[in-house]
N, CA, C and O atoms as a MOPAC input file, in Angstrom:
PM7 MOZYME 1SCF
protein

 N    -33.00000 1   -78.14500 1   124.67500 1
 C    -34.35600 1   -77.73800 1   125.02600 1
 C    -34.89900 1   -76.84600 1   123.92300 1
 O    -34.22100 1   -75.93000 1   123.45700 1
 N    -36.10200 1   -77.11900 1   123.52000 1
 C    -36.73800 1   -76.34000 1   122.46600 1
 C    -37.35000 1   -75.07100 1   123.07400 1
 O    -37.84900 1   -75.08400 1   124.19900 1
 N    -37.30100 1   -74.00700 1   122.32400 1
 C    -37.84600 1   -72.74000 1   122.79800 1
 C    -39.33300 1   -72.63500 1   122.44800 1
 O    -39.82200 1   -73.31400 1   121.54500 1
 N    -40.03600 1   -71.77500 1   123.17700 1
 C    -41.44400 1   -71.49300 1   122.86700 1
 C    -41.59400 1   -71.02000 1   121.42900 1
 O    -42.51800 1   -71.42200 1   120.72200 1
 N    -40.67700 1   -70.16400 1   121.01000 1
 C    -40.74300 1   -69.59100 1   119.66100 1
 C    -40.64600 1   -70.67900 1   118.59300 1
 O    -41.43300 1   -70.70300 1   117.64700 1
 N    -39.69500 1   -71.56000 1   118.74900 1
 C    -39.52100 1   -72.63900 1   117.77500 1
 C    -40.70100 1   -73.61700 1   117.82700 1
 O    -41.18700 1   -74.06200 1   116.78700 1
 N    -41.15600 1   -73.94600 1   119.03500 1
 C    -42.28000 1   -74.86400 1   119.19000 1
 C    -43.54100 1   -74.29300 1   118.55600 1
 O    -44.32700 1   -75.02800 1   117.95900 1
 N    -43.73400 1   -72.99000 1   118.68400 1
 C    -44.95200 1   -72.35700 1   118.16900 1
 C    -44.98700 1   -72.30800 1   116.64300 1
 O    -46.01700 1   -71.96200 1   116.06400 1
 N    -43.89600 1   -72.64300 1   115.99200 1
 C    -43.87700 1   -72.69800 1   114.52100 1
 C    -44.36400 1   -74.04700 1   114.00000 1
 O    -44.60100 1   -74.20500 1   112.80200 1
 N    -44.51400 1   -75.01300 1   114.89500 1
 C    -44.97200 1   -76.34300 1   114.49500 1
 C    -46.49400 1   -76.40900 1   114.54700 1
 O    -47.13200 1   -75.71900 1   115.34200 1
 N    -47.06200 1   -77.24700 1   113.69100 1
 C    -48.50500 1   -77.47400 1   113.74000 1
 C    -48.82800 1   -78.32900 1   114.96700 1
 O    -47.93100 1   -78.92100 1   115.56800 1
 N    -50.09900 1   -78.39100 1   115.33400 1
 C    -50.51000 1   -79.23900 1   116.44600 1
 C    -50.13600 1   -80.69400 1   116.16700 1
 O    -49.69100 1   -81.41000 1   117.06400 1
 N    -50.31900 1   -81.12500 1   114.92400 1
 C    -49.98100 1   -82.50600 1   114.57800 1
 C    -48.49000 1   -82.76000 1   114.77800 1
 O    -48.10200 1   -83.80900 1   115.29100 1
 N    -47.65600 1   -81.80800 1   114.37800 1
 C    -46.21400 1   -81.96000 1   114.57300 1
 C    -45.85300 1   -81.95400 1   116.05300 1
 O    -45.03000 1   -82.75600 1   116.49400 1
 N    -46.45900 1   -81.06200 1   116.81700 1
 C    -46.19200 1   -81.00100 1   118.24800 1
 C    -46.55700 1   -82.33100 1   118.92100 1
 O    -45.77100 1   -82.87500 1   119.69700 1
 N    -47.73800 1   -82.84300 1   118.62300 1
 C    -48.17000 1   -84.10500 1   119.23100 1
 C    -47.30200 1   -85.26300 1   118.75900 1
 O    -47.07700 1   -86.21300 1   119.50800 1
 N    -46.81800 1   -85.19500 1   117.53800 1
 C    -45.90100 1   -86.22000 1   117.04500 1
 C    -44.59900 1   -86.23800 1   117.82600 1
 O    -44.07300 1   -87.30500 1   118.14000 1
 N    -44.07900 1   -85.05700 1   118.14000 1
 C    -42.85200 1   -84.97600 1   118.94300 1
 C    -43.09300 1   -85.48500 1   120.36700 1
 O    -42.24400 1   -86.16200 1   120.94700 1
 N    -44.23900 1   -85.15400 1   120.90600 1
 C    -44.60200 1   -85.67200 1   122.22600 1
 C    -44.66300 1   -87.20000 1   122.16400 1
 O    -44.18200 1   -87.88800 1   123.06400 1
 N    -45.25300 1   -87.71400 1   121.10200 1
 C    -45.34100 1   -89.15600 1   120.90800 1
 C    -43.98100 1   -89.82600 1   120.82800 1
 O    -43.82100 1   -90.96200 1   121.27600 1
 N    -43.00400 1   -89.13800 1   120.26400 1
 C    -41.65100 1   -89.69200 1   120.20300 1
 C    -41.08700 1   -89.89700 1   121.60300 1
 O    -40.44100 1   -90.90900 1   121.87500 1
 N    -41.33000 1   -88.94100 1   122.48600 1
 C    -40.86700 1   -89.08600 1   123.87200 1
 C    -41.61900 1   -90.20900 1   124.58600 1
 O    -41.02700 1   -90.96500 1   125.35600 1
 N    -42.90700 1   -90.31400 1   124.33300 1
 C    -43.69400 1   -91.39100 1   124.93200 1
 C    -43.19700 1   -92.74100 1   124.40600 1
 O    -43.13300 1   -93.71500 1   125.15600 1
 N    -42.84900 1   -92.79700 1   123.12300 1
 C    -42.31400 1   -94.02000 1   122.53500 1
 C    -40.99900 1   -94.41800 1   123.19800 1
 O    -40.78800 1   -95.58800 1   123.51800 1
 N    -40.12700 1   -93.45100 1   123.40200 1
 C    -38.86100 1   -93.72500 1   124.09600 1
 C    -39.12600 1   -94.22700 1   125.51900 1
 O    -38.47200 1   -95.15400 1   125.99500 1
 N    -40.08200 1   -93.60600 1   126.17700 1
 C    -40.42800 1   -94.02600 1   127.54400 1
 C    -40.90600 1   -95.48100 1   127.54900 1
 O    -40.52200 1   -96.27000 1   128.41200 1
 N    -41.74100 1   -95.81700 1   126.57800 1
 C    -42.24400 1   -97.19100 1   126.48900 1
 C    -41.09700 1   -98.18100 1   126.29300 1
 O    -41.06900 1   -99.24600 1   126.91000 1
 N    -40.15400 1   -97.81600 1   125.42800 1
 C    -39.00600 1   -98.70900 1   125.19800 1
 C    -38.18800 1   -98.91000 1   126.46900 1
 O    -37.77000 1  -100.02800 1   126.76900 1
 N    -37.95700 1   -97.82600 1   127.21900 1
 C    -37.22400 1   -97.94800 1   128.48600 1
 C    -38.02400 1   -98.74200 1   129.50700 1
 O    -37.46000 1   -99.50600 1   130.29000 1
 N    -39.33100 1   -98.55900 1   129.49500 1
 C    -40.18500 1   -99.30600 1   130.41600 1
 C    -40.06900 1  -100.80700 1   130.12900 1
 O    -39.99500 1  -101.61500 1   131.05400 1
 N    -40.05400 1  -101.17100 1   128.85200 1
 C    -39.92200 1  -102.57700 1   128.46700 1
 C    -38.57500 1  -103.15500 1   128.89800 1
 O    -38.45700 1  -104.36100 1   129.11700 1
 N    -37.57000 1  -102.30300 1   129.01700 1
 C    -36.23700 1  -102.73400 1   129.46000 1
 C    -36.07500 1  -102.62600 1   130.97600 1
 O    -34.98800 1  -102.83600 1   131.51400 1
 N    -37.17500 1  -102.29500 1   131.65300 1
 C    -37.18500 1  -102.15100 1   133.11600 1
 C    -36.20000 1  -101.09800 1   133.61600 1
 O    -35.62000 1  -101.24200 1   134.69200 1
 N    -36.01800 1  -100.04400 1   132.83100 1
 C    -35.15600 1   -98.92500 1   133.23100 1
 C    -36.06400 1   -97.75300 1   133.61200 1
 O    -36.36200 1   -96.88700 1   132.79100 1
 N    -36.48900 1   -97.74800 1   134.86300 1
 C    -37.43800 1   -96.75700 1   135.36000 1
 C    -36.88000 1   -95.34100 1   135.26600 1
 O    -37.60800 1   -94.41100 1   134.92200 1
 N    -35.60700 1   -95.17300 1   135.56500 1
 C    -34.99700 1   -93.83700 1   135.53700 1
 C    -35.06500 1   -93.23400 1   134.14600 1
 O    -35.48100 1   -92.08600 1   133.98600 1
 N    -34.65900 1   -93.99600 1   133.13500 1
 C    -34.69000 1   -93.49400 1   131.75500 1
 C    -36.11800 1   -93.30000 1   131.27000 1
 O    -36.41200 1   -92.34500 1   130.55100 1
 N    -37.00300 1   -94.20700 1   131.66500 1
 C    -38.42400 1   -94.08000 1   131.31000 1
 C    -38.98300 1   -92.78300 1   131.87000 1
 O    -39.65000 1   -92.03200 1   131.15700 1
 N    -38.71500 1   -92.51700 1   133.14000 1
 C    -39.22600 1   -91.30100 1   133.77500 1
 C    -38.66300 1   -90.04500 1   133.13800 1
 O    -39.37500 1   -89.05000 1   133.00600 1
 N    -37.38900 1   -90.07100 1   132.73900 1
 C    -36.80200 1   -88.89900 1   132.06100 1
 C    -37.55000 1   -88.59200 1   130.76500 1
 O    -37.81900 1   -87.43000 1   130.45700 1
 N    -37.88100 1   -89.62600 1   130.01700 1
 C    -38.60400 1   -89.41900 1   128.76100 1
 C    -40.01700 1   -88.88700 1   129.02200 1
 O    -40.49900 1   -88.01800 1   128.29600 1
 N    -40.66700 1   -89.40400 1   130.04600 1
 C    -42.00500 1   -88.89900 1   130.38000 1
 C    -41.91800 1   -87.44500 1   130.83700 1
 O    -42.77700 1   -86.63400 1   130.49200 1
 N    -40.89100 1   -87.11600 1   131.60700 1
 C    -40.70700 1   -85.72700 1   132.04800 1
 C    -40.48000 1   -84.80700 1   130.85200 1
 O    -40.97800 1   -83.68200 1   130.83200 1
 N    -39.73800 1   -85.27600 1   129.86200 1
 C    -39.53400 1   -84.48800 1   128.64500 1
 C    -40.86700 1   -84.33000 1   127.90000 1
 O    -41.16300 1   -83.26700 1   127.35500 1
 N    -41.65700 1   -85.39400 1   127.88700 1
 C    -42.97600 1   -85.31100 1   127.25200 1
 C    -43.83500 1   -84.26600 1   127.96000 1
 O    -44.56100 1   -83.51400 1   127.30900 1
 N    -43.75500 1   -84.21700 1   129.30600 1
 C    -44.48000 1   -83.18800 1   130.05700 1
 C    -44.04800 1   -81.79200 1   129.61500 1
 O    -44.89100 1   -80.91500 1   129.42900 1
 N    -42.74700 1   -81.58100 1   129.44500 1
 C    -42.25100 1   -80.26900 1   129.00400 1
 C    -42.86700 1   -79.88900 1   127.67100 1
 O    -43.27700 1   -78.74500 1   127.47400 1
 N    -42.93300 1   -80.85000 1   126.74900 1
 C    -43.49100 1   -80.56900 1   125.42600 1
 C    -45.00500 1   -80.36200 1   125.48800 1
 O    -45.54100 1   -79.49600 1   124.79700 1
 N    -45.68300 1   -81.14200 1   126.30000 1
 C    -47.13600 1   -80.94600 1   126.47100 1
 C    -47.40100 1   -79.55700 1   127.04600 1
 O    -48.32200 1   -78.86400 1   126.61400 1
 N    -46.59300 1   -79.15900 1   128.01600 1
 C    -46.78300 1   -77.83600 1   128.61600 1
 C    -46.55300 1   -76.72000 1   127.60100 1
 O    -47.24300 1   -75.70100 1   127.63100 1
 N    -45.58700 1   -76.90700 1   126.70400 1
 C    -45.39300 1   -75.92000 1   125.63100 1
 C    -46.60600 1   -75.88600 1   124.71200 1
 O    -46.99900 1   -74.81900 1   124.23900 1
 N    -47.19600 1   -77.03800 1   124.46000 1
 C    -48.39100 1   -77.11400 1   123.61100 1
 C    -49.57400 1   -76.43800 1   124.30600 1
 O    -50.34600 1   -75.72200 1   123.66900 1
 N    -49.70900 1   -76.66500 1   125.59700 1
 C    -50.78000 1   -76.01300 1   126.35400 1
 C    -50.61700 1   -74.49300 1   126.32100 1
 O    -51.60700 1   -73.76400 1   126.25400 1
 N    -49.38400 1   -74.02100 1   126.36900 1
 C    -49.11600 1   -72.58000 1   126.36200 1
 C    -49.30600 1   -71.95100 1   124.98000 1
 O    -49.36400 1   -70.72700 1   124.86300 1
 N    -49.40000 1   -72.76200 1   123.94900 1
 C    -49.56200 1   -72.26800 1   122.57800 1
 C    -51.01100 1   -71.82900 1   122.38600 1
 O    -51.91000 1   -72.66800 1   122.32400 1
 N    -51.23900 1   -70.54500 1   122.29200 1
 C    -52.59400 1   -69.97400 1   122.23900 1
 C    -53.38300 1   -70.39200 1   121.00800 1
 O    -54.60400 1   -70.23200 1   120.98200 1
 N    -52.72300 1   -70.92100 1   119.99300 1
 C    -53.44000 1   -71.35800 1   118.79100 1
 C    -54.36700 1   -72.53900 1   119.07100 1
 O    -55.32000 1   -72.77400 1   118.32900 1
 N    -54.08500 1   -73.28000 1   120.14100 1
 C    -54.83200 1   -74.50700 1   120.38800 1
 C    -55.85400 1   -74.35500 1   121.50700 1
 O    -56.21900 1   -75.35100 1   122.13100 1
 N    -56.31900 1   -73.15900 1   121.77600 1
 C    -57.27800 1   -72.93400 1   122.85600 1
 C    -58.52600 1   -73.80200 1   122.71900 1
 O    -59.07200 1   -74.27200 1   123.71700 1
 N    -58.97600 1   -74.01300 1   121.47900 1
 C    -60.17300 1   -74.82400 1   121.28500 1
 C    -59.90300 1   -76.31200 1   121.54100 1
 O    -60.84500 1   -77.09300 1   121.68000 1
 N    -58.63500 1   -76.70900 1   121.60500 1
 C    -58.26500 1   -78.10400 1   121.88000 1
 C    -57.66300 1   -78.26700 1   123.27300 1
 O    -57.14300 1   -79.33000 1   123.61100 1
 N    -57.73600 1   -77.21700 1   124.07100 1
 C    -57.06700 1   -77.20900 1   125.37500 1
 C    -57.55800 1   -78.33200 1   126.29000 1
 O    -56.75700 1   -78.96200 1   126.98100 1
 N    -58.84500 1   -78.58100 1   126.29900 1
 C    -59.39300 1   -79.63300 1   127.15900 1
 C    -58.78800 1   -80.98900 1   126.79500 1
 O    -58.41100 1   -81.76200 1   127.67600 1
 N    -58.69800 1   -81.26900 1   125.51600 1
 C    -58.13700 1   -82.54000 1   125.04200 1
 C    -56.65500 1   -82.66600 1   125.41200 1
 O    -56.21000 1   -83.71900 1   125.86900 1
 N    -55.90500 1   -81.59400 1   125.21100 1
 C    -54.46900 1   -81.60700 1   125.50400 1
 C    -54.24400 1   -81.76800 1   127.01000 1
 O    -53.36800 1   -82.52100 1   127.43500 1
 N    -55.03200 1   -81.06100 1   127.80300 1
 C    -54.90500 1   -81.18100 1   129.26600 1
 C    -55.29500 1   -82.57500 1   129.74100 1
 O    -54.68800 1   -83.09800 1   130.67500 1
 N    -56.28000 1   -83.17500 1   129.12500 1
 C    -56.66400 1   -84.53800 1   129.50300 1
 C    -55.53700 1   -85.51100 1   129.16400 1
 O    -55.25200 1   -86.42800 1   129.93500 1
 N    -54.89800 1   -85.31100 1   128.01300 1
 C    -53.75000 1   -86.15000 1   127.65400 1
 C    -52.67700 1   -86.03200 1   128.73600 1
 O    -52.10000 1   -87.03300 1   129.16100 1
 N    -52.41500 1   -84.79900 1   129.17600 1
 C    -51.40000 1   -84.58400 1   130.21200 1
 C    -51.80000 1   -85.30700 1   131.50300 1
 O    -50.95800 1   -85.89600 1   132.18100 1
 N    -53.08200 1   -85.25400 1   131.83000 1
 C    -53.58300 1   -85.90300 1   133.03600 1
 C    -53.39500 1   -87.42700 1   132.96100 1
 O    -53.00200 1   -88.05500 1   133.94400 1
 N    -53.67200 1   -88.00200 1   131.81600 1
 C    -53.50600 1   -89.44500 1   131.63700 1
 C    -52.02200 1   -89.81100 1   131.67200 1
 O    -51.64900 1   -90.83700 1   132.24000 1
 N    -51.18300 1   -88.98100 1   131.07000 1
 C    -49.73300 1   -89.20800 1   131.11800 1
 C    -49.23200 1   -89.13300 1   132.56200 1
 O    -48.38700 1   -89.93000 1   132.96800 1
 N    -49.74600 1   -88.18400 1   133.32800 1
 C    -49.35700 1   -88.04800 1   134.73500 1
 C    -49.76700 1   -89.28100 1   135.52900 1
 O    -49.03400 1   -89.72400 1   136.41300 1
 N    -50.92400 1   -89.83000 1   135.22300 1
 C    -51.37500 1   -91.04500 1   135.89100 1
 C    -50.41500 1   -92.19700 1   135.59600 1
 O    -50.08200 1   -92.97900 1   136.48600 1
 N    -49.98100 1   -92.29500 1   134.36600 1
 C    -49.01800 1   -93.32900 1   133.98300 1
 C    -47.69400 1   -93.12900 1   134.71400 1
 O    -47.08400 1   -94.08600 1   135.19200 1
 N    -47.26000 1   -91.87800 1   134.79300 1
 C    -45.99200 1   -91.53100 1   135.44900 1
 C    -46.03000 1   -91.86900 1   136.93300 1
 O    -45.05300 1   -92.37200 1   137.48800 1
 N    -47.15400 1   -91.59400 1   137.57000 1
 C    -47.29300 1   -91.82600 1   139.00800 1
 C    -47.72900 1   -93.25200 1   139.32800 1
 O    -47.89700 1   -93.61200 1   140.49300 1
 N    -47.91200 1   -94.06000 1   138.28300 1
 C    -48.39100 1   -95.44100 1   138.44200 1
 C    -49.70300 1   -95.46500 1   139.22700 1
 O    -49.95800 1   -96.37200 1   140.02000 1
 N    -50.53100 1   -94.43700 1   138.98200 1
 C    -51.79800 1   -94.33600 1   139.68700 1
 C    -52.84400 1   -95.31200 1   139.19600 1
 O    -53.70200 1   -95.74200 1   139.96600 1
 N    -52.78600 1   -95.66400 1   137.94300 1
 C    -53.70200 1   -96.63100 1   137.34200 1
 C    -55.16400 1   -96.21500 1   137.41900 1
 O    -56.05600 1   -97.06100 1   137.36600 1
 N    -55.41100 1   -94.91100 1   137.54300 1
 C    -56.79200 1   -94.43300 1   137.54000 1
 C    -57.39700 1   -94.63700 1   136.15600 1
 O    -58.52900 1   -95.10500 1   136.02800 1
 N    -56.64200 1   -94.28600 1   135.12600 1
 C    -57.14800 1   -94.38000 1   133.75500 1
 C    -56.86900 1   -95.72800 1   133.11200 1
 O    -57.52000 1   -96.08900 1   132.13100 1
 N    -55.92300 1   -96.46900 1   133.64200 1
 C    -55.54000 1   -97.76800 1   133.09800 1
 C    -55.23900 1   -97.67900 1   131.60800 1
 O    -55.72400 1   -98.47900 1   130.80700 1
 N    -54.42700 1   -96.68600 1   131.25700 1
 C    -53.97800 1   -96.48000 1   129.89100 1
 C    -52.47400 1   -96.72300 1   129.87900 1
 O    -51.74500 1   -96.16900 1   130.70200 1
 N    -52.01900 1   -97.53600 1   128.96500 1
 C    -50.59600 1   -97.87700 1   128.88500 1
 C    -49.83700 1   -96.83900 1   128.07200 1
 O    -50.42900 1   -96.05100 1   127.33600 1
 N    -48.52100 1   -96.85300 1   128.21700 1
 C    -47.67600 1   -95.98600 1   127.38700 1
 C    -47.85600 1   -96.34500 1   125.91700 1
 O    -47.80600 1   -95.46900 1   125.05300 1
 N    -48.06100 1   -97.60800 1   125.63300 1
 C    -48.28300 1   -98.03500 1   124.25400 1
 C    -49.52300 1   -97.35900 1   123.66800 1
 O    -49.51000 1   -96.92600 1   122.51500 1
 N    -50.58600 1   -97.27100 1   124.45700 1
 C    -51.81300 1   -96.62800 1   123.98500 1
 C    -51.62100 1   -95.12000 1   123.81300 1
 O    -52.14000 1   -94.53200 1   122.86400 1
 N    -50.88200 1   -94.49900 1   124.72400 1
 C    -50.58100 1   -93.06100 1   124.58600 1
 C    -49.72300 1   -92.80900 1   123.35700 1
 O    -49.91100 1   -91.82200 1   122.64700 1
 N    -48.78600 1   -93.70400 1   123.11600 1
 C    -47.92900 1   -93.58600 1   121.93500 1
 C    -48.76700 1   -93.67100 1   120.65600 1
 O    -48.58800 1   -92.86600 1   119.74200 1
 N    -49.67300 1   -94.63800 1   120.59200 1
 C    -50.52300 1   -94.78100 1   119.40100 1
 C    -51.36700 1   -93.53000 1   119.17800 1
 O    -51.54200 1   -93.08900 1   118.04200 1
 N    -51.89100 1   -92.95800 1   120.26700 1
 C    -52.68500 1   -91.72900 1   120.16400 1
 C    -51.86100 1   -90.61900 1   119.51600 1
 O    -52.32900 1   -89.94100 1   118.60100 1
 N    -50.64500 1   -90.44100 1   119.99300 1
 C    -49.78200 1   -89.37800 1   119.46500 1
 C    -49.32600 1   -89.67000 1   118.03600 1
 O    -49.20500 1   -88.75400 1   117.22200 1
 N    -49.07900 1   -90.92400 1   117.73700 1
 C    -48.58100 1   -91.27200 1   116.41500 1
 C    -49.61700 1   -91.01400 1   115.32900 1
 O    -49.25700 1   -90.77500 1   114.17600 1
 N    -50.89400 1   -91.06000 1   115.68200 1
 C    -51.91200 1   -90.68700 1   114.70700 1
 C    -51.73500 1   -89.22900 1   114.27500 1
 O    -51.92400 1   -88.89300 1   113.10600 1
 N    -51.37300 1   -88.37700 1   115.22000 1
 C    -51.08300 1   -86.97800 1   114.88300 1
 C    -49.84700 1   -86.88500 1   114.00000 1
 O    -49.83100 1   -86.12600 1   113.03100 1
 N    -48.81500 1   -87.65100 1   114.32800 1
 C    -47.57200 1   -87.62100 1   113.55900 1
 C    -47.82800 1   -88.05900 1   112.11300 1
 O    -47.29300 1   -87.46800 1   111.17500 1
 N    -48.64400 1   -89.09100 1   111.94500 1
 C    -48.96900 1   -89.54500 1   110.59900 1
 C    -49.74100 1   -88.48500 1   109.83700 1
 O    -49.50800 1   -88.27700 1   108.64600 1
 N    -50.65600 1   -87.81600 1   110.51700 1
 C    -51.41500 1   -86.74100 1   109.87300 1
 C    -50.49500 1   -85.58400 1   109.48400 1
 O    -50.70700 1   -84.93800 1   108.45700 1
 N    -49.47700 1   -85.32200 1   110.30100 1
 C    -48.52900 1   -84.23800 1   109.99200 1
 C    -47.72100 1   -84.54300 1   108.74700 1
 O    -47.32300 1   -83.62800 1   108.02700 1
 N    -47.47200 1   -85.82000 1   108.48400 1
 C    -46.68000 1   -86.23900 1   107.32700 1
 C    -47.50300 1   -86.30300 1   106.05000 1
 O    -46.95600 1   -86.34600 1   104.94800 1
 N    -48.81400 1   -86.30800 1   106.20600 1
 C    -49.70800 1   -86.41300 1   105.04300 1
 C    -49.56800 1   -85.14000 1   104.20300 1
 O    -49.58800 1   -84.03400 1   104.74400 1
 N    -49.42700 1   -85.29300 1   102.88600 1
 C    -49.30000 1   -84.10400 1   102.03000 1
 C    -50.50700 1   -83.17900 1   102.16000 1
 O    -51.64100 1   -83.63600 1   102.30100 1
 N    -50.25200 1   -81.89900 1   102.11100 1
 C    -51.33500 1   -80.91400 1   102.18900 1
 C    -52.26400 1   -81.07400 1   100.99000 1
 O    -51.82400 1   -81.36400 1    99.87700 1
 N    -53.55100 1   -80.88000 1   101.24100 1
 C    -54.52400 1   -80.96000 1   100.16700 1
 C    -55.14800 1   -82.33900 1   100.01700 1
 O    -56.08000 1   -82.51300 1    99.23300 1
 N    -54.64200 1   -83.33100 1   100.76700 1
 C    -55.21900 1   -84.68400 1   100.69900 1
 C    -56.32600 1   -84.85200 1   101.70100 1
 O    -56.92500 1   -85.92400 1   101.78600 1

């Protein structure tokens, strides 16, 4: 388990990239029809999203981060209110991960 202190040293792009990794794992388990493993990965993603929400540096992005959590929760509960797939959530997060890898100054 990652600590608040360690998580707070990451940029928002890095944090969202790590969240995306958990969503990616969940998608892979979902494709294998392993609901238990899929749910564990989504639960881990919730833990990371909650750490991101608690990070005071992102107050101006709080609405966006909370909405992401809400859409992830809908996917987890199979509510289908938003009709957003894990694949789409993964792509959203991976854009952050790619931005985190981009050299500074570009």
